[in-house]
C-alpha positions in Angstrom: 5.1 -40.5 196.6 2.4 -42.6 194.9 0.7 -42.0 191.6 -1.4 -38.9 191.2 -5.1 -39.8 190.9 -7.1 -38.3 188.0 -10.9 -38.5 187.7 -12.1 -38.5 184.1 -15.7 -37.7 183.2 -16.4 -38.3 179.5 -19.5 -39.8 177.9 -17.9 -40.8 174.6 -16.4 -44.3 175.1 -13.6 -43.8 172.5 -12.6 -40.4 173.8 -12.7 -41.8 177.4 -10.4 -44.7 176.5 -8.0 -42.3 174.7 -7.8 -40.0 177.7 -7.5 -42.9 180.1 -4.7 -44.6 178.2 -2.7 -41.4 177.7 -2.9 -40.7 181.5 -2.0 -44.3 182.4 0.9 -44.2 180.0 2.1 -41.0 181.8 2.0 -42.8 185.1 -1.2 -41.4 186.6 -3.8 -43.5 188.4 -7.1 -43.0 186.5 -10.7 -43.3 187.6 -13.2 -43.0 184.7 -16.9 -42.2 184.7 -19.3 -41.8 181.8 -21.6 -39.1 183.3 -21.6 -36.1 185.5 -23.8 -37.5 188.3 -21.6 -40.5 188.9 -18.5 -38.4 188.7 -19.9 -36.1 191.4 -20.9 -39.0 193.5 -17.3 -40.3 193.3 -16.0 -36.9 194.3 -18.3 -36.8 197.3 -17.6 -40.4 198.5 -14.0 -41.2 197.6 -10.6 -39.8 198.4 -9.9 -36.6 196.5 -8.3 -36.9 193.1 -5.4 -34.6 192.3 -7.2 -33.4 189.2 -10.2 -33.9 187.0 -10.6 -34.1 183.2 -14.2 -33.5 182.2 -16.0 -33.2 179.0 -18.6 -30.3 179.1 -21.5 -32.0 177.4 -22.1 -35.2 179.4 -25.7 -35.8 178.6 -28.4 -35.5 181.3 -29.1 -32.4 183.3 -25.6 -32.0 184.7 -22.6 -30.8 182.8 -18.8 -30.8 183.1 -19.2 -27.3 184.5 -21.2 -28.8 187.3 -18.7 -31.5 187.9 -15.8 -29.0 188.2 -17.8 -26.6 190.5 -18.7 -29.4 192.8 -15.1 -30.7 192.8 -13.8 -27.3 193.8 -16.5 -27.0 196.6 -15.3 -30.3 198.0 -11.6 -29.9 197.3 -10.6 -26.3 196.7 -7.1 -27.1 195.3 -8.1 -29.7 192.7 -6.8 -29.2 189.2 -9.4 -29.0 186.4 -9.1 -29.7 182.7 -12.1 -29.3 180.4 -12.3 -31.0 177.0 -15.1 -30.2 174.5 -15.8 -29.9 170.8 -18.1 -26.9 171.1 -18.0 -25.2 174.5 -14.8 -23.1 174.4 -16.6 -19.8 174.1 -18.3 -20.5 177.5 -15.1 -21.4 179.3 -14.3 -17.9 180.6 -17.8 -17.5 182.0 -18.5 -21.1 183.2 -15.1 -22.6 184.0 -13.5 -22.6 187.4 -10.5 -20.3 188.0 -7.1 -21.8 187.1 -8.7 -24.4 184.8 -7.4 -25.4 181.3 -9.7 -25.9 178.3 -8.7 -28.3 175.5 -10.6 -28.3 172.2 -11.5 -31.6 170.6 -10.0 -33.2 168.7 -6.8 -33.1 170.7 -3.4 -34.9 170.9 -2.9 -37.2 173.8 0.1 -35.2 174.9 -2.1 -32.1 175.3 -4.1 -34.0 178.0 -1.0 -35.1 179.9 0.6 -31.7 179.7 -2.6 -30.0 180.9 -3.1 -32.4 183.8 0.5 -32.0 184.8 0.2 -28.2 184.6 -3.0 -27.9 186.8 -1.4 -30.3 189.4 1.8 -28.3 189.5 -0.1 -25.0 189.7 -2.2 -26.3 192.5 0.8 -27.5 194.5 2.6 -24.2 194.0 -0.3 -22.1 195.1 0.0 -21.1 198.8 -3.0 -21.9 201.0 -5.5 -19.0 201.4 
């Protein structure tokens, strides 16, 4: 089995690099985008990733909530991890079911563990 592909949507270059490196070090294939619109376009036009990691506040009119909802419309079993410095209170109302929320700042291991968890949970859930 090949590397699991993770799509990362994060507008902060430093945070994006930290997430990317943590996932690469853990053996994942990583595709990074700095905005919601481009991440959604990638979801619509490329092979499905196994999971997404998305900041909530991505600038522009679209958010990480939008990225995750579109990802689930296209790929119902995709794992979703949200990261944010200020949006945790909205997660229960805005987040997709079965997602994980990580508050910034975070440890790199938290990202790797969360991604592994959502992938494992998705693969152990029987089809509807």
